C-alpha positions as CSV (number, residue, x, y, z in Angstrom):
1,X,-29.1,1.0,14.9
2,X,-29.5,2.8,11.6
3,X,-29.7,1.0,8.3
4,X,-27.4,1.9,5.5
5,X,-28.3,1.0,1.8
6,X,-26.4,2.6,-1.0
7,X,-27.4,2.0,-4.7
8,X,-25.0,3.1,-7.4
9,X,-26.2,3.3,-11.0
10,X,-23.5,2.5,-13.8
11,X,-25.8,3.1,-16.6
12,X,-24.8,6.5,-18.0
13,X,-21.2,5.9,-19.3
14,X,-21.2,8.6,-21.8
15,X,-21.5,11.2,-19.1
16,X,-18.9,9.6,-16.9
17,X,-21.6,10.2,-13.9
18,X,-22.4,7.9,-11.2
19,X,-26.1,8.1,-9.9
20,X,-26.3,7.4,-6.2
21,X,-29.2,6.8,-3.7
22,X,-28.4,6.4,-0.1
23,X,-31.3,5.2,2.0
24,X,-31.0,5.6,5.9
25,X,-33.6,4.7,8.5
26,X,-33.8,4.3,12.3
27,X,-31.9,7.7,12.5
28,X,-31.5,9.3,15.9
29,X,-33.0,12.7,15.6
30,X,-31.3,13.7,12.3
31,X,-27.8,13.2,11.2
32,X,-24.7,14.8,9.7
33,X,-23.2,13.1,6.6
34,X,-19.8,13.7,4.9
35,X,-17.6,12.6,2.1
36,X,-13.9,11.6,2.7
37,X,-11.3,14.3,1.7
38,X,-8.7,11.6,1.1
39,X,-8.2,7.9,0.6
40,X,-5.9,5.7,2.8
41,X,-2.5,5.0,1.3
42,X,-2.4,8.2,-0.6
43,X,-1.5,11.0,1.8
44,X,-3.0,14.2,0.3
45,X,-6.2,16.0,0.9
46,X,-8.0,15.5,-2.6
47,X,-11.4,17.1,-1.7
48,X,-13.5,14.4,-3.5
49,X,-16.5,16.5,-2.8
50,X,-15.7,18.7,-5.7
51,X,-17.1,16.0,-8.1
52,X,-20.3,15.5,-6.1
53,X,-23.3,17.6,-7.2
54,X,-27.3,17.5,-7.1
55,X,-27.6,16.6,-3.5
56,X,-31.3,16.3,-2.5
57,X,-33.2,14.4,0.2
58,X,-36.6,12.8,0.3
59,X,-38.6,10.5,2.6
60,X,-38.3,7.1,0.9
61,X,-41.8,6.1,1.9
62,X,-43.7,9.3,0.9
63,X,-41.4,11.0,-1.6
64,X,-41.8,14.2,0.3
65,X,-38.8,16.5,0.1
66,X,-36.6,16.8,3.2
67,X,-34.4,20.0,3.5
68,X,-30.8,19.0,3.4
69,X,-28.2,21.7,4.6
70,X,-24.7,21.9,3.4
71,X,-22.8,22.7,6.4
72,X,-19.3,22.4,5.0
73,X,-17.6,21.8,1.7
74,X,-18.0,18.1,2.2
75,X,-20.7,17.8,4.9
76,X,-24.6,17.8,4.8
77,X,-27.0,17.8,7.7
78,X,-30.6,16.5,7.8
79,X,-32.9,18.3,10.1
80,X,-33.8,17.3,13.6
81,X,-36.6,14.8,13.7
82,X,-35.6,13.1,10.5
83,X,-36.0,9.4,11.2
84,X,-35.4,8.1,7.7
85,X,-34.2,9.6,4.4
86,X,-33.1,8.9,0.9
87,X,-30.2,11.1,-0.3
88,X,-29.8,11.3,-4.0
89,X,-26.7,12.8,-5.6
90,X,-24.4,12.3,-8.6
91,X,-20.6,12.0,-8.8
92,X,-18.4,12.7,-11.8
93,X,-15.9,9.9,-12.3
94,X,-13.4,10.2,-15.1
95,X,-10.0,10.0,-13.6
96,X,-8.2,6.8,-14.2
97,X,-5.9,6.3,-11.2
98,X,-5.7,3.9,-8.2
99,X,-7.0,6.8,-5.9
100,X,-10.0,7.8,-7.9
101,X,-13.1,6.4,-9.6
102,X,-13.4,6.0,-13.4
103,X,-16.4,5.2,-15.5
104,X,-16.8,4.7,-19.2
105,X,-18.7,2.4,-21.5
106,X,-16.1,-0.4,-21.0
107,X,-15.5,-0.4,-17.2
108,X,-16.1,1.2,-13.9
109,X,-13.4,1.5,-11.2
110,X,-14.9,2.5,-7.9
111,X,-12.9,3.7,-4.8
112,X,-15.7,4.2,-2.3
113,X,-13.9,7.1,-0.5
114,X,-14.7,9.1,-3.6
115,X,-18.5,8.3,-3.6
116,X,-19.9,6.8,-0.4
117,X,-21.2,9.2,2.2
118,X,-20.7,8.3,5.8
119,X,-21.4,9.9,9.4
120,X,-19.8,9.5,12.8
121,X,-22.8,7.3,14.0
122,X,-22.5,4.9,11.0
123,X,-18.8,4.2,11.1
124,X,-19.1,0.9,12.8
125,X,-22.4,-0.4,11.4
126,X,-22.9,-2.9,8.5
127,X,-23.5,-1.4,5.0
128,X,-25.1,-2.8,1.9
129,X,-24.3,-1.4,-1.7
130,X,-26.1,-2.4,-4.9
131,X,-24.4,-1.9,-8.1
132,X,-26.7,-1.5,-11.1
133,X,-24.7,-2.2,-14.3
134,X,-25.2,-3.5,-17.9
135,X,-26.1,-7.1,-17.9
136,X,-23.0,-8.0,-19.9
137,X,-20.8,-6.7,-17.1
138,X,-19.2,-8.5,-14.3
139,X,-17.9,-7.2,-10.8
140,X,-14.8,-8.1,-8.8
141,X,-13.3,-6.9,-5.5
142,X,-12.4,-7.9,-2.1
143,X,-15.9,-7.9,-0.9
144,X,-17.7,-11.1,-1.7
145,X,-20.1,-10.8,-4.5
146,X,-21.9,-13.3,-6.7
147,X,-22.9,-12.9,-10.3
148,X,-26.0,-10.8,-9.2
149,X,-29.5,-10.7,-10.6
150,X,-30.4,-9.8,-14.1
151,X,-33.5,-8.0,-15.1
152,X,-34.0,-7.0,-18.6
153,X,-30.7,-5.1,-19.6
154,X,-29.4,-4.6,-16.0
155,X,-27.5,-6.6,-13.7
156,X,-27.5,-5.8,-9.9
157,X,-24.6,-7.0,-7.7
158,X,-25.0,-6.4,-4.0
159,X,-21.8,-6.0,-1.8
160,X,-22.0,-6.3,2.0
161,X,-19.4,-4.5,4.2
162,X,-19.1,-5.0,8.1
163,X,-18.3,-1.3,8.4
164,X,-17.5,1.9,6.6
165,X,-13.6,1.5,6.9
166,X,-13.9,-2.0,5.1
167,X,-16.0,-0.5,2.4
168,X,-13.4,2.3,1.7
169,X,-10.7,-0.3,1.7
170,X,-12.5,-2.5,-0.8
171,X,-12.5,-0.9,-4.4
172,X,-14.3,-2.7,-7.1
173,X,-13.8,-3.2,-10.8
174,X,-17.0,-3.6,-12.9
175,X,-17.0,-4.1,-16.7
176,X,-15.9,-6.5,-19.6
177,X,-12.7,-7.6,-17.7
178,X,-10.7,-10.9,-17.7
179,X,-10.5,-13.0,-14.6
180,X,-7.7,-15.3,-13.7
181,X,-7.9,-17.4,-10.6
182,X,-4.9,-18.9,-8.8
183,X,-4.1,-20.3,-5.3
184,X,-1.2,-19.5,-2.9
185,X,-0.9,-21.9,0.1
186,X,-4.5,-23.0,-0.6
187,X,-5.9,-19.5,-0.3
188,X,-7.8,-18.3,-3.4
189,X,-6.5,-15.3,-5.3
190,X,-7.8,-13.6,-8.4
191,X,-6.5,-11.3,-11.1
192,X,-9.2,-9.1,-12.7
193,X,-7.7,-7.3,-15.7
194,X,-9.6,-4.5,-17.5
195,X,-8.2,-3.4,-20.8
196,X,-5.6,-5.1,-23.0
197,X,-5.1,-8.7,-22.2
198,X,-1.7,-9.9,-21.0
199,X,0.6,-11.1,-23.6
200,X,1.7,-13.9,-21.3
201,X,-1.1,-14.8,-18.5
202,X,1.2,-17.7,-17.3
203,X,4.1,-15.3,-16.7
204,X,1.7,-12.9,-14.8
205,X,0.3,-15.5,-12.7
206,X,3.6,-17.2,-12.0
207,X,5.1,-13.8,-10.9
208,X,2.1,-13.1,-8.5
209,X,2.2,-16.6,-7.1
210,X,5.8,-16.6,-6.4
211,X,6.0,-13.1,-5.0
212,X,3.2,-13.7,-2.5
213,X,4.7,-17.0,-1.4
214,X,7.9,-15.0,-0.7
215,X,6.2,-12.5,1.2
216,X,4.3,-15.2,3.3
217,X,7.6,-16.6,4.1
218,X,8.8,-13.4,5.7
219,X,5.7,-13.1,7.9
220,X,5.0,-16.7,8.6
221,X,1.8,-17.2,6.6
222,X,-0.9,-15.3,4.6
223,X,-3.1,-12.8,6.7
224,X,-6.3,-13.1,4.6
225,X,-8.8,-15.7,3.3
226,X,-9.0,-14.3,-0.2
227,X,-7.1,-11.7,-2.2
228,X,-7.9,-9.8,-5.4
229,X,-5.6,-7.8,-7.8
230,X,-7.6,-5.3,-9.8
231,X,-5.6,-4.1,-12.9
232,X,-6.5,-1.2,-15.3
233,X,-4.5,-1.4,-18.5
234,X,-4.5,1.8,-20.6
235,X,-1.8,4.1,-22.1
236,X,-2.4,6.5,-19.4
237,X,-2.6,4.1,-16.5
238,X,0.1,3.8,-13.8
239,X,0.7,3.3,-10.2
240,X,-1.0,1.3,-7.4
241,X,-2.8,1.5,-4.1
242,X,-2.8,-1.0,-1.3
243,X,-5.8,-2.4,0.4
244,X,-6.4,-4.9,3.1
245,X,-7.5,-7.8,0.9
246,X,-6.9,-6.4,-2.5
247,X,-4.7,-4.0,-4.5
248,X,-5.7,-1.7,-7.4
249,X,-3.0,-1.2,-10.0
250,X,-2.7,0.5,-13.3
251,X,-0.1,-0.1,-16.2
252,X,0.6,0.5,-19.9
253,X,-0.4,-2.4,-22.4
254,X,3.3,-3.1,-23.0
255,X,4.1,-3.7,-19.4
256,X,2.1,-7.0,-19.7
257,X,4.6,-8.3,-22.4
258,X,8.0,-9.4,-20.9
259,X,9.6,-9.0,-24.3
260,X,8.8,-5.5,-25.0
261,X,11.1,-2.5,-24.2
262,X,13.9,-4.9,-23.1
263,X,11.6,-6.0,-20.3
264,X,11.8,-2.7,-18.5
265,X,8.0,-2.0,-18.3
266,X,7.4,-5.6,-17.2
267,X,10.1,-5.2,-14.5
268,X,8.3,-2.0,-13.2
269,X,5.0,-3.9,-13.2
270,X,6.5,-6.8,-11.2
271,X,8.0,-4.4,-8.6
272,X,4.6,-2.6,-8.3
273,X,2.9,-5.9,-7.8
274,X,5.6,-6.9,-5.2
275,X,5.0,-3.5,-3.4
276,X,1.2,-3.5,-3.2
277,X,1.0,-7.1,-2.2
278,X,3.6,-6.6,0.6
279,X,1.4,-3.9,2.1
280,X,-1.2,-6.6,3.0
281,X,1.1,-7.2,5.9
282,X,3.2,-3.9,6.2
283,X,0.8,-0.9,6.1
284,X,-2.6,-2.4,6.0
285,X,-2.3,-4.7,9.2
286,X,0.9,-3.6,10.9
287,X,0.8,0.3,10.7
288,X,1.5,3.4,12.7
289,X,-1.2,4.4,15.3
290,X,-2.2,7.3,13.1
291,X,-3.1,5.0,10.1
292,X,-6.2,3.4,11.3
293,X,-8.9,3.8,12.2
294,X,-9.0,6.8,10.1
295,X,-10.3,10.4,10.2
296,X,-11.2,10.7,6.6
297,X,-11.8,14.6,6.9
298,X,-8.2,15.8,7.7
299,X,-4.6,14.9,7.5
300,X,-3.4,12.2,9.9
301,X,0.4,12.5,9.7
302,X,3.0,10.1,11.0
303,X,6.6,10.1,11.2
304,X,6.8,6.6,10.2
305,X,5.9,6.4,6.4
306,X,9.6,5.4,5.9
307,X,8.6,2.1,7.5
308,X,5.3,1.8,5.7
309,X,6.4,2.8,2.2
310,X,10.3,2.9,2.4
311,X,10.8,-0.6,3.8
312,X,8.1,-1.9,1.4
313,X,9.9,-0.4,-1.4
314,X,13.1,-2.2,-0.2
315,X,11.1,-5.5,-0.4
316,X,9.8,-4.7,-3.7
317,X,13.4,-4.5,-4.9
318,X,14.6,-7.9,-3.3
319,X,11.5,-10.1,-3.2
320,X,11.4,-10.6,-7.0
321,X,14.9,-12.1,-6.9
322,X,14.1,-14.1,-3.8
323,X,11.0,-15.3,-5.6
324,X,13.0,-16.2,-8.9
325,X,11.0,-13.8,-10.9
326,X,14.1,-11.3,-11.5
327,X,17.6,-12.2,-11.8
328,X,20.1,-10.9,-9.2
329,X,21.3,-8.6,-11.9
330,X,17.9,-7.1,-12.4
331,X,17.5,-6.5,-8.6
332,X,20.9,-4.9,-8.4
333,X,20.2,-2.7,-11.3
334,X,16.9,-1.5,-9.6
335,X,18.8,-0.8,-6.4
336,X,21.1,1.2,-8.4
337,X,18.4,3.2,-10.1
338,X,17.0,4.0,-6.7
339,X,20.3,5.0,-5.3
340,X,20.9,7.4,-8.2
341,X,17.6,8.9,-7.7
342,X,18.6,9.7,-4.0
343,X,22.1,11.0,-5.1
344,X,20.4,13.3,-7.6
345,X,18.3,14.9,-4.8
346,X,20.1,17.8,-2.8
347,X,17.0,17.9,-0.5
348,X,18.2,14.8,1.2
349,X,20.6,17.0,3.0
350,X,17.7,19.3,4.0
351,X,14.9,17.1,5.0
352,X,15.1,14.0,7.3
353,X,13.3,10.7,6.6
354,X,11.1,11.4,9.6
355,X,10.3,14.8,8.5
356,X,9.6,13.6,5.0
357,X,7.3,11.1,6.4
358,X,5.3,13.7,8.6
359,X,5.3,16.4,5.8
360,X,4.1,14.1,3.1
361,X,0.6,15.7,3.2
362,X,1.9,19.1,2.3
363,X,5.2,18.3,0.3
364,X,5.6,14.9,-1.3
365,X,2.3,14.9,-3.0
366,X,2.6,18.5,-4.0
367,X,5.8,18.7,-5.9
368,X,7.1,21.9,-7.3
369,X,10.4,23.3,-8.8
370,X,12.0,23.4,-5.3
371,X,11.1,19.9,-4.2
372,X,14.3,18.2,-5.3
373,X,16.3,20.9,-3.4
374,X,14.3,20.9,-0.2
375,X,12.7,17.3,0.2
376,X,13.5,13.7,0.1
377,X,11.4,10.9,-0.9
378,X,10.7,8.4,2.0
379,X,10.1,5.7,-0.7
380,X,13.5,6.3,-2.1
381,X,15.7,6.9,1.0
382,X,13.4,4.7,3.1
383,X,14.2,1.7,0.7
384,X,18.1,2.4,0.9
385,X,17.9,2.7,4.8
386,X,16.3,-0.6,4.6
387,X,18.9,-2.1,2.6
388,X,21.7,-0.8,5.0
389,X,19.7,-2.1,8.0
390,X,19.1,-5.5,6.5
391,X,22.9,-6.0,5.7
392,X,23.9,-4.6,9.0
393,X,21.6,-6.9,11.0
394,X,22.9,-9.9,9.1
395,X,26.4,-9.1,9.8
396,X,26.1,-8.0,13.4
397,X,24.1,-11.2,14.4
398,X,26.3,-13.6,12.3
399,X,23.4,-14.3,10.0
400,X,20.9,-15.4,12.6
401,X,18.5,-12.5,12.0
402,X,17.7,-10.0,9.4
403,X,15.2,-7.3,8.5
404,X,12.6,-9.9,8.0
405,X,12.6,-10.6,11.8
406,X,11.8,-6.8,12.3
407,X,8.9,-7.0,9.8
408,X,7.6,-10.1,11.5
409,X,7.7,-8.5,15.0
410,X,5.9,-5.3,13.6
411,X,3.1,-7.7,12.2
412,X,2.9,-10.0,15.1
413,X,2.4,-7.2,17.7
414,X,0.7,-4.5,15.9
415,X,-1.5,-6.0,13.1
416,X,-5.0,-4.8,13.3
417,X,-7.3,-5.0,15.2
418,X,-4.5,-4.3,17.7
419,X,-3.6,-0.7,18.0
420,X,-0.7,0.5,15.7
421,X,2.8,1.5,16.9
422,X,3.8,4.9,18.2
423,X,6.2,7.0,16.1
424,X,8.5,7.5,19.1
425,X,8.7,3.6,19.7
426,X,9.9,2.7,16.1
427,X,13.5,2.6,16.7
428,X,13.1,0.4,19.8
429,X,10.8,-2.0,17.9
430,X,13.4,-2.2,15.0
431,X,16.3,-3.0,17.4
432,X,14.2,-5.4,19.3
433,X,13.4,-7.4,16.1
434,X,16.9,-7.1,14.8
435,X,18.5,-8.3,18.1
436,X,21.2,-5.7,17.8
437,X,22.0,-2.1,18.2
438,X,21.5,0.0,15.1
439,X,21.5,3.4,16.4
440,X,24.4,4.3,14.2
441,X,22.1,3.9,11.2
442,X,18.8,5.0,12.6
443,X,19.8,8.3,14.2
444,X,22.0,9.9,11.5
445,X,19.9,8.4,8.4
446,X,16.3,8.4,9.7
447,X,16.2,11.3,12.3
448,X,19.1,13.0,10.6
449,X,20.0,13.8,7.0
450,X,23.1,11.5,6.5
451,X,23.2,9.1,3.6
452,X,23.5,5.4,4.5
453,X,26.9,3.9,3.8
454,X,25.7,1.6,0.9
455,X,29.1,1.0,-0.5
456,X,30.3,-0.4,2.8
457,X,27.2,-2.5,3.3
458,X,27.3,-4.0,-0.1
459,X,31.0,-4.6,0.2
460,X,30.2,-7.0,3.0
461,X,28.3,-9.3,0.7
462,X,30.9,-9.4,-2.0
463,X,29.7,-6.4,-4.2
464,X,31.4,-3.4,-5.6
465,X,29.9,0.0,-6.9
466,X,30.9,1.8,-10.0
467,X,29.5,5.1,-11.1
468,X,29.2,5.6,-15.0
469,X,28.8,8.5,-17.3
470,X,27.8,8.7,-20.9
471,X,30.6,9.6,-23.2
472,X,28.7,12.8,-24.4
473,X,28.0,13.9,-20.8
474,X,31.3,15.2,-19.6
475,X,30.0,18.4,-18.0
476,X,27.0,20.1,-16.7
477,X,25.4,23.2,-15.2
478,X,23.0,21.4,-13.0
479,X,19.6,21.9,-14.7
480,X,16.7,20.1,-16.0
481,X,14.7,21.3,-19.0
482,X,11.0,21.6,-19.6
483,X,9.7,19.4,-22.4
484,X,9.3,21.4,-25.8
485,X,11.2,22.9,-28.6
486,X,12.7,25.8,-26.3
487,X,15.4,25.7,-23.8
488,X,13.2,26.6,-20.6
489,X,14.6,25.6,-17.4
490,X,12.4,23.3,-15.2
491,X,14.5,22.8,-12.2
492,X,17.9,24.3,-11.1
493,X,19.7,22.1,-8.6
494,X,20.8,23.5,-5.4
495,X,24.6,24.7,-5.3
496,X,25.0,24.0,-9.1
497,X,26.9,26.0,-11.5
498,X,23.5,27.4,-12.8
499,X,22.4,28.5,-9.4
500,X,25.8,30.2,-8.8
501,X,25.4,32.0,-12.2
502,X,21.9,33.4,-11.2
503,X,19.8,31.1,-13.4
504,X,16.3,30.4,-12.2
505,X,13.4,27.9,-13.0
506,X,11.3,29.3,-16.0
507,X,14.3,31.1,-17.5
508,X,14.8,30.5,-21.2
509,X,18.3,29.9,-22.5
510,X,18.7,31.8,-25.8
511,X,22.3,31.4,-26.6
512,X,25.5,29.8,-25.4
513,X,28.8,31.4,-26.3
514,X,26.6,33.6,-28.5
515,X,25.3,30.6,-30.5
516,X,21.5,30.3,-30.6
517,X,20.5,26.9,-29.0
518,X,17.6,24.5,-29.0
519,X,17.3,21.6,-26.4
520,X,19.3,19.3,-28.5
521,X,22.1,21.7,-29.3
522,X,22.3,23.1,-25.8
523,X,22.9,19.7,-24.2
524,X,25.6,19.0,-26.7
525,X,27.4,22.2,-26.3
526,X,27.6,21.8,-22.6
527,X,28.1,18.1,-22.4
528,X,31.0,18.2,-24.9
529,X,33.0,20.4,-22.7
530,X,35.1,19.8,-19.7
531,X,34.3,20.6,-16.0
532,X,36.1,23.8,-15.1
533,X,35.5,25.5,-18.3
534,X,33.7,28.8,-18.2
535,X,30.7,29.5,-20.7
536,X,28.7,32.6,-21.5
537,X,24.9,32.0,-21.4
538,X,22.3,34.5,-22.8
539,X,18.9,34.0,-21.3
540,X,15.5,35.6,-20.8
541,X,14.3,36.2,-17.3
542,X,10.7,37.5,-16.8
543,X,10.8,39.6,-20.1
544,X,14.4,40.7,-19.7
545,X,17.4,39.6,-21.8
546,X,20.4,38.9,-19.5
547,X,23.9,37.4,-19.8
548,X,25.8,35.5,-17.3
549,X,28.8,33.2,-17.1
550,X,28.9,29.7,-15.6
551,X,31.8,27.5,-14.6
552,X,31.0,23.9,-15.8
553,X,30.9,21.1,-13.1
554,X,31.2,17.5,-13.1
555,X,27.7,16.0,-13.9
556,X,25.9,13.5,-11.7
557,X,26.6,9.9,-12.9
558,X,24.3,8.5,-15.6
559,X,24.2,5.0,-13.8
560,X,25.2,3.4,-10.6
561,X,26.3,-0.2,-11.4
562,X,26.5,-2.7,-8.5
563,X,28.4,-5.9,-9.5
564,X,30.5,-8.7,-8.1
565,X,33.7,-7.8,-6.7
566,X,36.5,-9.9,-8.1
567,X,38.1,-10.2,-4.5
568,X,34.9,-11.4,-2.8
569,X,35.6,-14.0,-0.2
570,X,33.7,-17.3,0.2
571,X,32.1,-15.8,3.3
572,X,31.0,-12.7,1.5
573,X,29.6,-14.9,-1.3
574,X,27.6,-17.0,1.2
575,X,26.2,-13.8,2.8
576,X,25.1,-12.6,-0.5
577,X,23.2,-15.8,-1.4
578,X,21.6,-15.9,2.2
579,X,20.5,-12.1,1.6
580,X,19.2,-12.5,-2.0
581,X,18.3,-16.0,-2.5
582,X,20.3,-16.2,-5.6
583,X,23.7,-17.7,-6.5
584,X,26.7,-15.4,-6.4
585,X,28.3,-17.3,-9.4
586,X,25.5,-16.0,-11.8
587,X,26.3,-12.5,-10.8
588,X,30.0,-13.3,-11.4
589,X,29.2,-14.6,-14.9
590,X,27.4,-11.4,-15.8
591,X,30.1,-9.2,-14.4
592,X,32.9,-11.0,-16.2
């Protein structure tokens, strides 16, 4: 069996460049190596090889050069007869995101899909990775690592992975970061935080502990022996990516302080933490057949991303309330925000949830001016379908089952190393776990383009829905503007007054009713009028000055507020409390 040993130098931070040496021996008559084009959990071909340069090969014993042929954009071949080789190359790493690698004088966040070569013959063999870093740095990740060896100014930490999939699924954080250890059900967990320290460590660790405990109750226990949350904190940091035994997150410094920005950024961080940790069960273990083992060189589409991501988003909405980290009011506000996002997307009547899942590789991660009109987010609609399913299951089974039972069945039957579920079996699996017929929701809302009946579903747990508009937002033409000091259209909503008037993205509004406008005055002139009024718009379209007339329309609401219904029955209140784990009376007090 070939031996794989990768050295990564983290000693040139000013160039943001990683130095890599991959040693292979016991090769079978040469080998073809490749770098992944994407990373699991983020469904877009990212062509990581564009940041790799300086590839050369030598004999590790003699130092003699070995010809290495680039046979594709991300593939290299060693000649026949090669029994051992050292491949030396460099990778530029200066993109701070959960999907990429980033390296500076303070830290290095490494996603191995961006930097570690593999080959078909190496996919199931053990790998060793030695990280050479400044002696004052430390290293954390899902792969077990000690404090390493210090020689002079350099610390060397060695990681061992049983196979290439595990390496790619185990990012590391190196640098001057904080460590905060905690336990859940006797299982060790760690927060590794790079950047600004949290304003309240206790709040962060409490939230993480309660969320993971809440997830474990859904599935009947923890699926791992150790779990690590890696958190990059910086003004531009955002988002997260799930891994089997870890999660890599990013957030702004103010998100770590529950008292800043009325707690909104803190709430988003809690939701992100709930989302990525839930993936340890749903997505990383229970998953569609297409999502593991992976082909890292091409797209692997599935029609079930609404299960992997959409249902996980539903749980990141409700788990914080169940865990006592959010109030019921905060959870309902979050559901309302997601619902508003869906209603603002005409594309939900064009693209089904199954198609949105399948086409993620070419549409969701490549948005343009038409995306809102032609596509729907499998995160957003998937979460709301999850809500409709959960409340329907609870009603139809008399409260004996819920969506939790569906998630548990998916995990118990399809968690790796067992094969994943087939797309065509998802509806049957959902209904088996639910113990009731759900075709009236699944067929029109997942396979079709119908909205789930959320008002009816929420009404059955004693809630009502109100749509609210700002006083200054009486009318609209159905556009969004590009940032800047000119009135340039970024998007034109399908079927809107602007579209009917002939306006297009990139048009610049020059005047309304012959009055010159800027972004502020344009919004005021339109918003202060009434639906049904007609206005004259002067605009520039590709160098031509044009005039049109638009009939104003009722704008989308600014908020969807979900609140306690005054007429809620005792039975409905009990259903609410069984669903969200919060007392209905606390919501009544807020509503009142």
